[in-house]
C-alpha positions as CSV (number, residue, x, y, z in Angstrom):
1,M,8.1,77.9,-124.1
2,T,11.2,78.1,-126.4
3,K,9.6,80.7,-128.7
4,E,8.4,82.9,-125.8
5,L,11.8,82.6,-124.1
6,G,13.5,83.8,-127.3
7,Q,11.2,86.8,-127.6
8,R,12.0,87.8,-124.0
9,L,15.8,87.4,-124.5
10,R,15.7,89.6,-127.6
11,A,13.9,92.3,-125.7
12,L,16.6,92.1,-122.9
13,R,19.3,92.4,-125.6
14,K,17.7,95.5,-127.1
15,R,17.3,97.0,-123.7
16,A,21.1,96.6,-123.2
17,G,21.7,98.3,-126.6
18,L,23.5,95.3,-128.1
19,T,23.5,93.8,-131.6
20,Q,23.5,90.0,-132.0
21,T,27.2,90.1,-133.0
22,E,28.2,92.2,-130.1
23,L,26.3,90.0,-127.6
24,A,27.9,86.9,-129.1
25,R,31.4,88.5,-128.7
26,L,30.7,89.4,-125.1
27,V,29.6,85.8,-124.2
28,S,32.5,83.8,-125.7
29,S,34.7,83.6,-128.7
30,D,32.9,80.3,-129.5
31,W,29.6,82.0,-129.9
32,A,28.4,83.3,-133.3
33,H,25.6,85.7,-134.0
34,S,23.8,82.8,-135.7
35,L,23.5,81.1,-132.3
36,V,22.0,84.2,-130.8
37,A,19.6,84.4,-133.7
38,K,18.5,80.8,-133.1
39,L,17.9,81.5,-129.5
40,E,15.8,84.5,-130.1
41,T,13.6,83.0,-132.8
42,G,13.0,79.8,-130.9
43,R,14.8,77.5,-133.3
44,Y,17.3,76.4,-130.7
45,E,15.5,73.5,-129.1
46,N,15.8,72.9,-125.3
47,P,18.5,75.6,-124.5
48,G,20.4,74.6,-121.3
49,F,20.4,76.5,-118.1
50,G,24.1,77.6,-118.5
51,L,23.4,78.9,-122.1
52,V,20.6,81.1,-120.9
53,A,22.7,82.3,-117.9
54,D,25.5,83.4,-120.2
55,Y,23.1,85.3,-122.4
56,L,21.6,87.1,-119.4
57,R,25.1,88.0,-118.0
58,A,26.1,89.6,-121.4
59,C,22.9,91.7,-121.3
60,R,23.5,92.6,-117.6
61,A,20.1,91.0,-116.9
62,S,19.1,88.3,-114.4
63,F,16.7,85.3,-114.1
64,A,14.3,87.7,-112.2
65,D,13.6,89.2,-115.7
66,L,12.4,85.8,-116.7
67,A,10.6,84.9,-113.5
68,D,7.0,85.4,-114.7
69,L,7.7,83.3,-117.8
70,L,9.4,80.5,-115.9
71,D,6.6,80.5,-113.3
72,A,4.0,80.2,-116.0
73,Y,5.9,77.3,-117.5
74,T,6.4,75.4,-114.3
75,S,2.8,75.8,-113.2
76,S,1.4,74.6,-116.6
77,P,0.1,71.1,-117.0
78,R,2.7,68.4,-117.0
79,P,3.1,66.4,-120.3
80,V,1.3,63.4,-118.9
81,E,-1.6,65.7,-117.8
82,K,-1.7,67.3,-121.2
83,Q,-1.8,64.0,-122.9
84,G,-4.5,62.8,-120.6
85,K,-6.6,65.8,-121.3
86,E,-6.3,65.2,-125.1
87,K,-7.3,61.6,-124.7
88,V,-10.3,62.4,-122.5
89,A,-11.4,65.1,-125.0
90,E,-11.2,62.5,-127.8
91,A,-13.1,59.9,-125.8
92,I,-16.0,62.1,-124.8
93,A,-16.4,63.9,-128.2
94,V,-19.1,61.4,-129.2
95,L,-21.1,61.7,-126.0
96,P,-24.3,63.9,-125.7
97,A,-23.4,67.5,-124.8
98,R,-24.9,67.4,-121.3
99,I,-23.1,64.2,-120.3
100,S,-19.9,65.3,-122.0
101,C,-19.9,68.6,-120.1
102,E,-20.5,66.8,-116.8
103,V,-17.7,64.3,-117.1
104,Q,-15.2,66.9,-118.4
105,K,-15.8,69.0,-115.3
106,Y,-15.2,65.9,-113.2
107,D,-11.9,65.2,-115.0
108,I,-10.7,68.8,-114.6
109,K,-11.7,68.9,-110.9
110,T,-10.0,65.6,-110.0
111,T,-6.8,66.5,-112.0
112,I,-6.5,69.8,-110.1
113,A,-7.2,68.2,-106.8
114,R,-4.4,65.6,-107.3
115,R,-2.0,68.4,-108.2
116,V,-3.0,70.4,-105.0
117,E,-2.7,67.4,-102.8
118,G,0.8,66.6,-104.2
119,K,-0.3,63.3,-105.7
120,L,1.1,61.9,-109.0
121,P,-1.1,62.5,-112.0
122,L,-3.2,59.7,-113.3
123,S,-2.1,58.0,-116.5
124,P,-4.1,59.0,-119.6
125,D,-5.7,55.5,-119.9
126,E,-6.8,55.7,-116.2
127,R,-8.3,59.1,-116.8
128,V,-10.2,57.9,-119.9
129,K,-11.4,54.8,-118.0
130,R,-12.7,57.0,-115.1
131,V,-14.6,59.5,-117.3
132,L,-16.2,56.7,-119.4
133,N,-17.4,55.0,-116.2
134,L,-18.8,58.3,-115.0
135,A,-20.5,58.8,-118.4
136,A,-22.0,55.4,-118.3
137,A,-23.4,56.1,-114.8
138,A,-24.8,59.4,-116.0
139,N,-26.4,57.7,-118.9
140,R,-28.0,55.1,-116.6
141,R,-29.2,57.9,-114.3
142,K,-30.8,59.7,-117.2
143,R,-32.6,56.6,-118.4
144,L,-33.8,55.9,-114.9
145,D,-35.0,59.5,-114.5
146,I,-37.0,59.1,-117.7
147,L,-38.5,55.9,-116.4
148,V,-39.4,57.4,-113.0
149,A,-41.1,60.3,-114.7
150,Y,-43.1,57.8,-116.8
151,L,-43.9,55.7,-113.8
152,E,-45.4,58.7,-111.9
153,G,-48.0,58.9,-114.6
154,E,-48.5,55.2,-114.9
155,V,-49.0,54.7,-111.2
156,G,-51.8,57.2,-111.2
157,P,-52.5,60.8,-112.0
158,G,-52.8,63.4,-109.3
159,L,-50.1,62.0,-107.0
160,D,-49.2,64.5,-104.2
161,A,-45.6,65.6,-103.7
162,G,-45.0,63.0,-101.0
163,A,-46.2,60.1,-103.2
164,R,-44.1,61.3,-106.2
165,R,-41.1,61.5,-103.9
166,F,-41.8,57.9,-102.7
167,V,-42.1,56.7,-106.4
168,D,-38.7,58.2,-107.1
169,Q,-37.1,56.7,-103.9
170,F,-38.6,53.3,-104.2
171,S,-37.6,53.0,-107.9
172,R,-34.1,54.0,-107.1
173,K,-33.9,51.5,-104.2
174,V,-35.0,48.7,-106.6
175,W,-32.4,49.8,-109.1
176,G,-29.8,49.9,-106.3
177,A,-30.7,46.4,-105.3
178,L,-30.4,45.1,-108.8
179,S,-27.1,46.9,-109.3
180,A,-25.6,45.6,-106.0
181,T,-26.4,42.0,-106.9
182,R,-25.0,41.9,-110.4
183,G,-22.8,38.8,-110.8
184,K,-23.8,37.4,-107.5
185,A,-25.8,34.3,-106.6
186,P,-29.5,34.6,-107.6
187,G,-30.6,34.1,-104.0
188,K,-28.9,37.3,-103.0
189,R,-30.9,39.3,-105.5
190,V,-34.1,37.7,-104.4
191,R,-33.5,38.5,-100.8
192,R,-32.4,42.1,-101.5
193,M,-35.4,42.7,-103.7
194,A,-37.7,41.2,-101.1
195,L,-36.4,43.5,-98.4
196,V,-36.9,46.6,-100.7
197,Y,-40.4,45.5,-101.5
198,A,-41.2,44.8,-97.8
199,D,-40.0,48.3,-96.9
200,G,-42.2,49.8,-99.6
201,V,-45.2,47.9,-98.2
202,V,-44.6,49.0,-94.6
203,A,-44.4,52.6,-95.8
204,H,-48.1,52.5,-96.8
205,V,-47.8,55.2,-99.4
206,L,-48.8,53.1,-102.4
207,S,-50.9,50.0,-102.8
208,E,-49.1,46.6,-103.2
209,D,-50.3,46.4,-106.9
210,K,-48.6,49.8,-107.6
211,L,-45.5,48.7,-105.8
212,R,-45.3,45.6,-107.9
213,L,-45.8,47.6,-111.0
214,L,-42.9,49.9,-110.1
215,R,-40.7,47.0,-109.2
216,D,-41.4,45.2,-112.4
217,R,-40.9,48.2,-114.7
218,V,-37.6,49.1,-113.1
219,A,-36.5,45.4,-113.4
220,E,-37.5,45.4,-117.1
221,L,-35.4,48.5,-117.9
222,F,-32.4,47.1,-115.9
223,G,-32.7,43.7,-117.7
224,A,-32.8,45.4,-121.1
225,M,-29.8,47.5,-120.4
226,E,-27.9,44.5,-119.0
227,M,-28.7,42.5,-122.2
228,T,-27.4,45.3,-124.5
229,G,-24.2,45.8,-122.4
230,A,-25.2,49.3,-121.3
231,L,-24.4,48.4,-117.7
232,G,-20.8,47.5,-118.5
233,P,-19.1,44.2,-117.9
234,M,-20.4,41.9,-115.3
235,P,-18.5,42.4,-112.0
236,Q,-16.2,39.6,-111.1
237,P,-16.5,38.1,-107.6
238,G,-14.0,39.9,-105.3
239,K,-11.8,38.2,-102.8
240,T,-12.4,40.8,-100.1
241,W,-13.6,39.5,-96.8
242,H,-15.7,41.2,-94.2
243,R,-17.3,40.0,-91.0
244,K,-21.0,39.2,-91.8
245,S,-23.6,40.7,-89.5
246,A,-26.0,38.5,-87.6
247,F,-28.8,39.5,-90.1
248,E,-26.6,38.6,-93.1
249,R,-25.8,35.2,-91.5
250,E,-29.5,34.6,-90.8
251,L,-30.5,35.5,-94.4
252,K,-27.8,33.2,-95.8
253,A,-29.0,30.3,-93.8
254,M,-32.6,30.7,-95.0
255,T,-34.1,28.2,-97.4
256,P,-36.3,29.4,-100.3
257,A,-39.3,28.3,-98.3
258,Q,-38.2,30.4,-95.3
259,L,-37.6,33.4,-97.5
260,A,-41.1,33.0,-99.0
261,R,-42.5,32.8,-95.5
262,E,-40.8,36.0,-94.5
263,A,-42.1,37.7,-97.6
264,Y,-45.7,36.7,-96.9
265,I,-45.4,37.9,-93.3
266,G,-44.1,41.3,-94.4
267,T,-46.8,41.7,-96.9
268,S,-49.5,40.7,-94.4
269,L,-48.8,43.6,-92.1
270,S,-50.0,46.2,-94.5
271,D,-53.5,47.0,-93.0
272,A,-52.3,46.8,-89.4
273,M,-49.3,49.1,-90.0
274,K,-51.5,51.5,-91.9
275,L,-53.8,51.8,-88.9
276,I,-50.9,52.1,-86.5
277,Q,-49.3,54.9,-88.5
278,G,-52.5,56.7,-89.0
279,G,-53.5,56.5,-85.4
280,G,-51.2,59.2,-84.1
281,A,-48.8,56.9,-82.3
282,P,-45.3,58.2,-81.9
283,R,-42.9,57.2,-84.7
284,D,-40.6,55.3,-82.3
285,R,-43.6,53.1,-81.4
286,H,-44.2,52.1,-85.1
287,R,-41.2,49.8,-85.2
288,S,-41.9,48.1,-81.8
289,W,-45.4,47.3,-83.1
290,Y,-44.0,46.0,-86.4
291,I,-41.6,43.7,-84.5
292,W,-44.3,42.4,-82.2
293,L,-46.7,41.7,-85.1
294,T,-44.0,40.1,-87.1
295,L,-43.2,37.7,-84.3
296,L,-47.0,37.0,-83.8
297,L,-47.4,36.1,-87.5
298,S,-44.3,34.0,-87.5
299,N,-45.7,31.9,-84.7
300,A,-49.2,31.8,-86.3
301,Y,-48.0,31.0,-89.8
302,D,-48.7,27.3,-89.6
303,T,-52.0,27.5,-87.7
304,S,-55.5,27.7,-89.2
305,P,-58.0,30.5,-88.6
306,G,-60.2,29.8,-85.5
307,S,-58.1,26.7,-84.5
308,P,-57.1,26.1,-80.9
309,E,-53.5,26.5,-82.0
310,R,-54.2,30.0,-83.4
311,G,-56.0,31.0,-80.2
312,K,-53.1,29.7,-78.1
313,V,-50.5,31.7,-80.1
314,L,-52.6,34.9,-79.8
315,T,-53.1,34.4,-76.0
316,E,-49.4,33.9,-75.5
317,A,-48.6,37.0,-77.5
318,L,-51.1,39.2,-75.5
319,K,-50.1,37.8,-72.1
320,D,-47.5,40.5,-71.3
321,R,-49.0,43.4,-73.1
322,P,-50.4,46.3,-71.0
323,D,-52.5,47.6,-74.0
324,K,-54.3,44.3,-74.7
325,E,-57.4,45.8,-76.4
326,Q,-55.3,47.8,-78.9
327,A,-52.9,44.9,-79.4
328,R,-55.8,42.6,-80.1
329,K,-57.2,44.9,-82.7
330,F,-53.9,45.2,-84.5
331,A,-53.3,41.5,-84.2
332,A,-56.7,40.7,-85.8
333,L,-55.9,42.9,-88.8
334,A,-52.4,41.3,-89.2
335,L,-53.8,37.7,-88.9
336,D,-56.5,38.5,-91.5
337,G,-53.9,39.8,-93.8
338,L,-51.8,36.6,-93.3
339,D,-54.8,34.4,-94.0
340,R,-55.6,36.4,-97.3
341,Q,-52.0,36.0,-98.4
342,L,-51.9,32.3,-97.7
343,R,-55.2,31.8,-99.6
344,R,-53.8,33.6,-102.5
345,K,-50.7,31.4,-102.3
């Protein structure tokens, strides 16, 4: 800025037809032509407002002649922003080009957004922390993308577009469940993973064996990255409090045996739900059938096939249904699935 200002002042002096000595004499008897020379060559560091004003008055110029220069200076990055930019560039220099470019765009975008919104600039250390967190997340996404592409081939060649999309979504849900439960009680991870797996079973896109394969492969990658520190430090338990939903309170109150019971029931509905979803029933009816069958299996869980207790549970469940024949068919499939799961247990 000082050098550019000096060049502009010299141009204004020449426009006025003055030498350095003449300009110094017009300003003040205290001025010498050496002071003018320092100003014009940029060797006078941080010239004050009054000094520049005296120079302009002697040249019969005004601050309007410097407006574009001053505007360019005041709109340039502030020192803390410039320092942050340099630190960010240094921190991401060792990253792969694709990830480096991605996080650099993010840094520029957020810096400009804060300036437009009138917010104070972030400190250099905070900017570096943010871009490194983003880079770590981008690296994890890249590794997960590679794994998903590999899993599509391992699950089976010739998958249609819908099945490939399901592989991608299910794998990312498993990853999300693992990420969300880092540093938390083991029971929370078990419950979260069980819910993701049950949703995958109910979708009836892939067989249970393939779902387990996907779940285990994603868990292996997650565990390996966690062991090497690629996922960052383990989150510390927060002190934030929120009101738990009825579902969360119910899950928290479950014993391991109850959780296992719910997992068996969810898996047992596979054949019945496949028939329901393939039978042309409206989508809003799928959930009502799922709830009814879940309740049926929960009541029949401790009964034996062909026993009076099993018959009583089925009769009670069918009592108020208007579509008894259809309900009986779905119930038979669900109960068969439950008995197979319990035998396997």
